[in-house]
C-alpha positions as CSV (number, residue, x, y, z in Angstrom):
1,M,80.5,104.9,80.2
2,K,77.7,105.8,82.6
3,P,78.7,107.5,85.9
4,T,78.5,105.4,89.0
5,A,76.6,106.4,92.1
6,G,77.9,109.8,93.3
7,G,78.7,110.9,89.7
8,S,82.1,109.1,89.5
9,Q,83.3,106.9,86.7
10,L,85.5,103.8,87.1
11,A,88.8,104.3,85.3
12,N,91.4,101.7,84.9
13,S,95.1,101.0,84.0
14,L,94.4,97.5,82.9
15,R,95.8,97.9,79.4
16,E,99.1,99.4,80.6
17,L,99.5,96.9,83.4
18,R,98.7,94.0,81.1
19,A,101.3,95.2,78.6
20,R,103.9,95.7,81.3
21,S,103.3,92.1,82.3
22,G,103.8,91.0,78.7
23,L,100.4,89.4,78.5
24,T,97.9,89.5,75.6
25,Q,94.3,90.1,76.3
26,A,93.7,86.4,75.6
27,Q,96.4,85.3,78.0
28,L,95.0,87.5,80.8
29,A,91.5,86.3,80.1
30,E,92.6,82.7,80.4
31,R,94.3,83.4,83.7
32,V,91.1,84.9,85.2
33,G,88.6,82.7,83.5
34,V,86.8,85.1,81.2
35,T,86.8,85.7,77.5
36,R,89.2,88.0,75.6
37,K,86.3,90.2,74.7
38,T,85.6,90.7,78.5
39,I,89.1,92.0,79.0
40,N,88.7,94.3,76.0
41,T,85.5,95.8,77.2
42,V,87.0,96.4,80.7
43,E,90.1,98.0,79.2
44,N,87.9,100.3,77.0
45,R,85.6,101.2,80.0
46,V,82.6,99.7,78.4
47,F,82.1,97.1,81.1
48,V,82.5,97.6,84.9
49,P,83.8,94.3,86.3
50,S,82.4,92.6,89.3
51,T,84.4,92.8,92.6
52,I,85.5,89.2,92.1
53,L,86.8,89.8,88.6
54,A,88.5,93.0,89.7
55,L,90.3,91.1,92.5
56,K,91.2,88.3,90.0
57,L,92.6,90.8,87.5
58,A,94.8,92.5,90.2
59,E,96.0,89.1,91.5
60,A,96.9,87.9,88.0
61,L,98.9,91.1,87.3
62,G,100.6,91.1,90.7
63,V,99.2,94.4,91.8
64,T,96.6,95.8,94.1
65,V,93.0,96.5,93.0
66,E,93.7,100.2,93.5
67,E,96.6,100.1,91.1
68,V,94.2,98.7,88.4
69,F,91.0,100.7,89.2
70,R,90.2,104.2,90.4
71,L,87.3,106.6,90.5
72,E,87.2,109.6,88.3
73,D,84.9,112.5,88.8
């Protein structure tokens, strides 16, 4: 994954939080209005989600955005 401005990368705990919630990628995708592949690419740090998608993911998992996403140097 390419570094963001400032040299940081966006890391996430999406897979762990999704599993803790008992959701499949497909179920989470349906809740937030995207495809299963989109969830997969976010989990694997291939795709950086929009702010709107990040907020929807956090809401669907019942956590804050900061619990899902963090910057790594």
